[in-house]
TISEVEX-829382 format. One record per atom (N, C-alpha, C): atom name; residue number from 0; x, y, z. Coordinates in pm, whole numbers, plus 32768, in hexadecimal, padded with zeros to 4 digits. Each point is the difference from the previous one (the first is absolute). Layout:
N
R site pos    x    y    z
R   CA NUM    X    Y    Z
...
REM end
This chain:
94
R site pos    x    y    z
R    N   0 804F 8874 7A53
R   CA   0 7FC5 7FA2 7FAF
R    C   0 803E 7FA7 7FA3
R    N   1 8048 8038 7FA5
R   CA   1 8076 7FCF 7F95
R    C   1 8035 7F8C 8044
R    N   2 8053 8025 8067
R   CA   2 804E 7FA5 805F
R    C   2 7FB2 7F76 8026
R    N   3 7F86 8024 8036
R   CA   3 7FC2 7F83 800B
R    C   3 7FD6 7FA4 7F9C
R    N   4 7FD3 8043 7F8A
R   CA   4 7FDA 7FB8 7F78
R    C   4 8084 7FC0 7FDA
R    N   5 806A 803A 8009
R   CA   5 806D 7FB9 7FE2
R    C   5 8032 7F80 806A
R    N   6 7FED 802F 8069
R   CA   6 8018 7F72 8067
R    C   6 7FBB 7F95 7FDA
R    N   7 7F74 8018 7FEC
R   CA   7 7F91 7F99 7FE7
R    C   7 8023 7FA7 7F65
R    N   8 803A 8066 7FA8
R   CA   8 8034 7FB2 7F7B
R    C   8 806E 7FA3 801C
R    N   9 8060 8035 804A
R   CA   9 806E 7FA4 802C
R    C   9 7FD2 7F82 803F
R    N  10 7FAE 8017 806F
R   CA  10 7FD0 7F8F 8050
R    C  10 7FC6 7FA3 7FA3
R    N  11 7FA5 8034 7F9B
R   CA  11 7FC2 7F8E 7FA5
R    C  11 805B 7FCD 7F90
R    N  12 8068 804A 7FD2
R   CA  12 805D 7FC0 7FB1
R    C  12 8041 7FA6 803A
R    N  13 8045 8023 807D
R   CA  13 8040 7F75 8055
R    C  13 7FBE 7F8E 8017
R    N  14 7F77 8016 802B
R   CA  14 7FA7 7F9B 800B
R    C  14 7FE8 7FAB 7F90
R    N  15 7FD7 8040 7F8D
R   CA  15 7FFE 7FCC 7F92
R    C  15 807B 7FA6 7FCE
R    N  16 8059 802B 7FF7
R   CA  16 8096 7FC6 7FDF
R    C  16 8019 7F82 8068
R    N  17 7FEB 8015 8089
R   CA  17 800F 7F90 8042
R    C  17 7FA8 7F84 7FFA
R    N  18 7F6D 8020 7FD7
R   CA  18 7F9D 7FBF 7FE7
R    C  18 801C 7FAD 7F68
R    N  19 804C 8039 7FA1
R   CA  19 8009 7FE7 7F7F
R    C  19 809B 7F8F 7FF3
R    N  20 804D 803C 8038
R   CA  20 8073 7FC1 8009
R    C  20 802C 7F90 806D
R    N  21 7FAE 8012 8063
R   CA  21 8005 7F8F 806B
R    C  21 806A 7FF1 803D
R    N  22 8043 8079 802F
R   CA  22 8086 7FE8 804A
R    C  22 7FF7 7FA4 806C
R    N  23 7FB9 7FFB 806C
R   CA  23 7FFA 7F9A 804F
R    C  23 7F9E 7FB8 7FE5
R    N  24 8032 7F72 800D
R   CA  24 7FC5 7F82 7FCB
R    C  24 7FA6 7FE0 8096
R    N  25 7F8E 8010 8024
R   CA  25 7FCE 7FE5 8081
R    C  25 7FF4 7F78 800C
R    N  26 7FE2 7FC8 7F9D
R   CA  26 7FEB 7F5E 800C
R    C  26 808E 7FD9 8040
R    N  27 8054 8013 7FCE
R   CA  27 80A9 7FBC 8020
R    C  27 8013 8049 8088
R    N  28 7FDC 8068 801A
R   CA  28 801B 8049 8094
R    C  28 7FB3 7F9A 8084
R    N  29 7F6E 7FF5 7FBE
R   CA  29 7FBE 7FC6 806A
R    C  29 8027 7F59 8026
R    N  30 8057 7FE2 7F8E
R   CA  30 8014 7F64 7FFC
R    C  30 8083 8001 8054
R    N  31 8053 8053 8005
R   CA  31 8088 8002 8043
R    C  31 7FDE 8027 8097
R    N  32 7F99 805C 8014
R   CA  32 7FCE 8020 8085
R    C  32 7FD5 7F86 8042
R    N  33 7F9D 7FE5 7FBF
R   CA  33 7FB0 7F77 8033
R    C  33 8050 7F8B 8011
R    N  34 8061 7FEC 7FA5
R   CA  34 8053 7F90 802A
R    C  34 8060 8001 8075
R    N  35 8024 808A 800C
R   CA  35 805F 8011 8060
R    C  35 7FA4 800A 809B
R    N  36 7F79 8027 801D
R   CA  36 7FB7 7FFB 8055
R    C  36 7FE4 7F72 8016
R    N  37 8006 7FAE 7FBE
R   CA  37 7FD5 7F6A 7FEE
R    C  37 8068 7FB2 8055
R    N  38 8080 803F 800F
R   CA  38 8073 7FB3 8046
R    C  38 8011 803A 807F
R    N  39 7F93 8055 8028
R   CA  39 802A 8051 8099
R    C  39 7F9E 7F8D 8052
R    N  40 8041 8007 8077
R   CA  40 7F95 7F9A 8064
R    C  40 7F8E 8075 802A
R    N  41 7FA8 7FA6 805A
R   CA  41 7F72 8056 8020
R    C  41 8023 807B 8051
R    N  42 804C 7FD3 8057
R   CA  42 8051 8072 806C
R    C  42 8029 8067 7FC7
R    N  43 8046 8013 7F97
R   CA  43 8034 804F 7FB2
R    C  43 7FB3 8058 7FA7
R    N  44 7F8A 7FB0 7FDC
R   CA  44 7F98 8042 7F9D
R    C  44 7FA6 8065 8073
R    N  45 7FF4 7FCD 8070
R   CA  45 7FB5 8052 8060
R    C  45 804A 806A 801E
R    N  46 8076 801A 7FFB
R   CA  46 8047 8059 8024
R    C  46 800C 8076 7F9F
R    N  47 800D 7FB3 7F7C
R   CA  47 7FEF 8055 7F7F
R    C  47 7F8E 804E 800B
R    N  48 7F89 7FB6 8030
R   CA  48 7F72 8024 7FF2
R    C  48 800E 807C 8071
R    N  49 8029 7FEC 8071
R   CA  49 7FEC 807E 8048
R    C  49 805D 805B 7FF6
R    N  50 805A 800A 7FCA
R   CA  50 805C 8063 7FE3
R    C  50 7FBF 8037 7F74
R    N  51 7FF0 7FC5 7FA5
R   CA  51 7FAD 8035 7F92
R    C  51 7F9A 8066 8026
R    N  52 7F93 7FCA 807D
R   CA  52 7FA9 8053 802C
R    C  52 8013 808D 8050
R    N  53 8093 7FDA 8050
R   CA  53 802A 808D 801F
R    C  53 8040 8054 7FC3
R    N  54 802B 7FC7 7F7E
R   CA  54 804B 805A 7FA4
R    C  54 7F8C 8060 7FA4
R    N  55 7F72 7FA6 7FED
R   CA  55 7F8E 8049 7FD7
R    C  55 7FE6 806B 805D
R    N  56 7FFA 7FF6 8091
R   CA  56 7FCE 804D 803B
R    C  56 8056 8087 8014
R    N  57 8074 8001 7FFA
R   CA  57 806A 805A 801A
R    C  57 7FED 8042 7F69
R    N  58 8013 7FBB 7F9D
R   CA  58 8004 8048 7F71
R    C  58 7F87 8051 7FD1
R    N  59 7F78 7FBA 802A
R   CA  59 7F90 8029 7FA8
R    C  59 7FA6 8046 807E
R    N  60 7FD1 7FBD 8079
R   CA  60 7FA7 8024 804E
R    C  60 803D 8079 8062
R    N  61 807D 7FF3 8014
R   CA  61 8015 8075 8072
R    C  61 8022 8089 7FA2
R    N  62 803B 7FFB 7F89
R   CA  62 7FFD 8082 7FB6
R    C  62 7F73 8030 8001
R    N  63 7F93 7FAD 7FC5
R   CA  63 7F7D 802B 800A
R    C  63 7FBD 802D 8063
R    N  64 8031 7FC8 8065
R   CA  64 7FDB 804D 80A0
R    C  64 8027 8092 800E
R    N  65 8090 800A 7FE0
R   CA  65 8036 8092 8004
R    C  65 7FD4 805C 7FA7
R    N  66 7FD3 7FBF 7F85
R   CA  66 7FC2 8078 7F9C
R    C  66 7F6A 8027 8052
R    N  67 7FB3 7F93 800B
R   CA  67 7F8D 801D 8030
R    C  67 8003 806B 8072
R    N  68 803B 7FE6 807D
R   CA  68 8032 8062 806F
R    C  68 8028 8074 7FBC
R    N  69 804A 8010 7F9E
R   CA  69 8029 8091 7FC4
R    C  69 7F8E 8027 7FCD
R    N  70 7F90 7FC4 7FAC
R   CA  70 7FA4 8033 7FB8
R    C  70 7F8F 8026 806A
R    N  71 7FF5 7FBE 8070
R   CA  71 7FB8 802E 8068
R    C  71 802F 8071 8044
R    N  72 805E 8020 802E
R   CA  72 8034 808A 801E
R    C  72 801C 8061 7FAD
R    N  73 7FEF 7FF3 7F7A
R   CA  73 800D 8068 7F8E
R    C  73 7F64 801E 8001
R    N  74 7F9A 7FBB 800C
R   CA  74 7F7F 8019 7FF1
R    C  74 7FC1 802F 805B
R    N  75 804A 7FF1 8083
R   CA  75 7FB2 8025 806C
R    C  75 7FB8 8090 800E
R    N  76 8048 8067 7FC3
R   CA  76 7FD6 8079 7FF9
R    C  76 7F9B 801C 7FA7
R    N  77 7FAE 7FAE 7FA0
R   CA  77 7F9C 8028 7FBA
R    C  77 7F90 8007 8021
R    N  78 7FC5 8079 7FD5
R   CA  78 7F9B 804A 8059
R    C  78 7F7D 7FB3 7FE0
R    N  79 7FDF 7F9C 7F9F
R   CA  79 7F98 7FC0 7FD0
R    C  79 7FF7 7F7A 802A
R    N  80 8043 7FBF 805D
R   CA  80 802D 7F90 8036
R    C  80 7F85 7FD0 804B
R    N  81 7FB9 7F91 7FD2
R   CA  81 7F9E 7FBF 803C
R    C  81 8021 7F4D 801A
R    N  82 7FD2 7FDD 8054
R   CA  82 7FF8 7F78 800A
R    C  82 7FA5 7FAC 7FAE
R    N  83 800B 7F75 8005
R   CA  83 7FB5 7FB1 7FA6
R    C  83 7F77 8003 8044
R    N  84 7FF2 7FFA 8074
R   CA  84 7F89 800A 8050
R    C  84 7F96 808A 7FDE
R    N  85 8048 805B 7FF5
R   CA  85 7FCD 8085 7FC9
R    C  85 7FD8 8002 7F7C
R    N  86 8047 7FC3 7FB1
R   CA  86 7FCD 7FDE 7F59
R    C  86 7F80 7FB3 801C
R    N  87 7FFA 7F85 8034
R   CA  87 7FAA 7FA9 7FED
R    C  87 7F74 8049 8049
R    N  88 800F 806A 806E
R   CA  88 7F93 8036 802E
R    C  88 7FC4 805B 7F93
R    N  89 8058 804E 7FCA
R   CA  89 7FC9 805A 7FA1
R    C  89 7FC9 7FC4 7F81
R    N  90 801D 7F8A 7FE8
R   CA  90 7FC7 7FC9 7F89
R    C  90 7F71 7FA7 802A
R    N  91 8001 8000 8096
R   CA  91 7F7F 7FB2 804A
R    C  91 8013 7F68 7FEE
R    N  92 8081 7FC7 7FEC
R   CA  92 8019 7F7E 8002
R    C  92 801F 7FBC 8080
R    N  93 7FF6 805D 806F
R   CA  93 8044 7FC6 807A
R    C  93 7F9A 801D 8062
REM end
């Protein structure tokens, strides 16, 4: 418990210092990125969009699917497992 509180305080302190001292100037970063993107051709922008979408799928959605599969297998032996339809019948909403 003490370790969790310590981690929360460290995360708060890092967030506060980051916001207070603003080590990353997001305005300058956006200006640089958009000026570079403005120089690209529409074909390259389309390719960049497709690659970004593929990267998002690989880095976010695929691991989430693996976590969901793992959780479903882990909870398959739970003896009080009921479906949503059974819950609705029990409440009288179905």
